N, C-alpha and C positions, 0 to 999 in steps of 0.2 A: 905370183899367180902361176898356173899352168893350165896350158890350152890344150885341149885332146879334140883331134877330129876324125870320127869314124869314116870309113870308105868300104865298098865293097858288096855293100846287099843287093836285093832284086829278087826276081821270080825267079824260081828252078821247081822243075818235076820233082815229086818224091824220088827217093834213091841217087837224087844229084850231090852235086858238091857246090861250095861256095868259101871262098877266103875272105874273113873280114881284116880291114886293116885299122890300127889307132894309131895316129902319127902325133907324138907329144912334142909339144915346145914350151918355152919360157923357164920358169923357175926349175933348176934340176935340184937331185937330192943326191946323195952317196948311196941310199938304197931305199926301195919301193916297193910294194906291191901294186900288180896290174890286176883287175878282175873283169870279166864281162858278166854284165845281167841282161835279162832279155824281160820284156813287160807285154802280155799278148792282150788283146781288147777285153775288158771286163774282168782282167785278173791283176794280181798284186805282182810288182817286179817281183823275180826270181834271180837267185845268183845261179852261175852258170859254170864258171871255172875262175880261179887264179893262178897267178905266179908271181915269187919273189923274183927281185931284180939281183939278189944277191946268192941265191941257191936253187935248186932245180926241184923244188918240193911243190909240184903242179898238184892241184886238188881241181876234182872235176863232181859237179850236181851227178847223182844217182842216173838220172834220166839222159845224160850225154855221155856219159863214161864208155870208153871206147869207138866212140864214134866223132867225137871233138877233141881237136889239140890244139892248147894254149903254147904261144911262144912269144921271146921277147929278141929283138934286134938292138941289142943294147947301141951300136955304134950308131945305128938309123934312126935312134928314140923311137923306134914304131913295136906296137904289138899285135900280134895278129891271133885270129880263131881260125882255125882250118876246121869246116863242117861238113863231114861226109854222111853218105846213109842219112841223108836230112828225111824227115817225116812232116807232114801237115802240122804236126802238134808242136813244130818247132818256128810256127810262123810268129814272128814277132817285133818288136823292136829292140834293135841289140845297142846295147850301150857299154861303153870301155868307161871304168873309173879306175882312179890310183889314188892311194891312201900313202902317206911317209910316216916314218916313227915319227912316236911310238904306234906299235901296229895294235890295232883293235882287232875283232872279229871279222875277219877275212869274209864273212858270208854275208854280213848283213851290210845294205847299201847306204845305212843311215853315218856309218864310220868312213867312209869314200868323201872327201872333199871337193874330189876334181872330177867331174864328168865330161864325157861327149856329148854331142847332139844327138846321137840315136842314128840307127840305118834300119831302114824296113827290109824285115827277109822274108818272103810269101814263097810257102812250100804247097805246092798244089799235087791233088790227088791223081 
């Protein structure tokens, strides 16, 4: 099993920044994909960003491209989501998720067996 624990959420004004962390423990893989998803009240969960552990092919949702940066520190078994220029529409619960090989569609949450508990991000106008 893999345990994921997110941290770093909070309340920030529009235009501000936050950095989310996702600490992984438990079973290890030779390779994996880490992704961030978010879910706003009354809306479906949506893909935000992903990064593979074994190369730098990062992918972002159009809504966050240029503002968010996903990264991994494999030595610390921790992933990060740096969020800049935050907007009220970024308000949501943010979840990190991990999938191991064989990789499936990275933008679909249903293909990720491991999830964190979520961290609330609230952006005020």
